[in-house]
C-alpha positions in Angstrom: 98.4 130.5 92.5 98.5 126.8 93.5 96.3 125.7 96.4 96.9 122.3 98.0 94.1 120.5 99.8 96.5 118.2 101.7 99.4 119.2 103.8 102.7 118.4 102.1 105.7 117.4 104.2 109.4 117.7 103.3 110.3 114.1 103.6 112.9 112.1 101.7 112.4 108.4 101.7 113.5 105.7 99.3 111.0 105.2 96.5 110.9 102.1 94.2 108.9 103.2 91.2 107.5 100.9 88.4 106.0 102.1 85.2 103.7 99.8 83.3 103.5 100.3 79.6 100.8 99.5 77.0 102.7 96.4 76.0 102.6 95.3 79.6 106.4 95.8 80.0 107.6 97.1 83.4 110.4 99.5 84.0 111.8 99.9 87.5 113.6 102.9 89.1 115.2 103.6 92.5 114.7 107.2 93.5 113.8 109.3 96.6 110.9 111.6 97.5 111.4 115.3 97.9 108.1 115.8 99.7 104.9 113.8 100.3 101.3 114.1 101.3 98.4 111.7 101.7 97.4 112.4 98.1 100.7 112.5 96.3 104.4 113.0 96.3 107.2 114.7 94.4 109.8 112.2 93.4 113.4 113.2 92.5 114.2 111.3 89.3 117.9 112.1 88.8 117.3 113.7 85.4 115.1 110.9 84.1 111.8 112.3 83.0 108.6 110.4 82.5 105.5 111.5 80.7 102.5 113.1 82.3 99.6 110.7 82.5 101.9 107.6 83.0 100.5 105.2 85.5 103.0 104.0 88.1 103.3 101.8 91.1 105.2 103.4 94.0 106.8 101.6 96.9 107.9 104.0 99.7 110.1 102.7 102.4 109.3 103.8 106.0 111.3 103.5 109.2 114.7 103.2 107.5 116.6 104.4 110.5 117.5 101.0 111.8 118.2 99.4 108.4 114.8 97.6 108.3 111.3 98.9 107.9 107.9 98.8 106.4 106.7 99.7 103.0 103.6 101.4 101.8 102.6 100.5 98.2 100.2 102.5 96.1 99.3 103.2 92.5 99.4 106.7 91.0 99.7 108.8 88.0 102.2 111.4 86.9 100.5 114.8 86.9 103.6 117.1 86.7 107.1 116.9 85.4 110.0 119.3 86.3 113.7 119.2 85.5 114.5 117.4 88.8 111.5 115.1 89.1 107.8 114.2 88.8 104.7 115.0 90.7 102.6 112.0 91.4 98.9 111.8 92.4 98.1 108.7 94.3 94.8 106.8 94.0 92.9 106.2 97.3 94.1 102.6 97.6 97.3 101.7 99.5 98.8 98.8 101.4 101.4 98.5 104.1 103.8 95.5 103.6 106.7 94.3 105.6 108.7 93.1 102.6 109.3 95.4 99.8 111.8 95.7 96.9 115.4 95.0 97.7 117.0 98.4 97.1 120.2 100.0 98.2 120.0 103.7 98.8 
């Protein structure tokens, strides 16, 4: 049985995800979270699966109700894959920024 240390909240927010590959190339995706906690999130990937262990940068858009908002930016690692998305564990570093990626969701 799985035991979570952090409370997970059912929260869908826009997620701009970047994967950084060994050759230093960057791939970007525009997805949404299914749920989130202070230590990680499950991101719905619209059928696109990424490999466990992949390091990623995640930009989550907050306060999207009025069409503007803030972003929280963090690095993480994919720790679980399912048919509808990926489980991501965040590192302990994060940053709030007022300007994030220009995405339409």
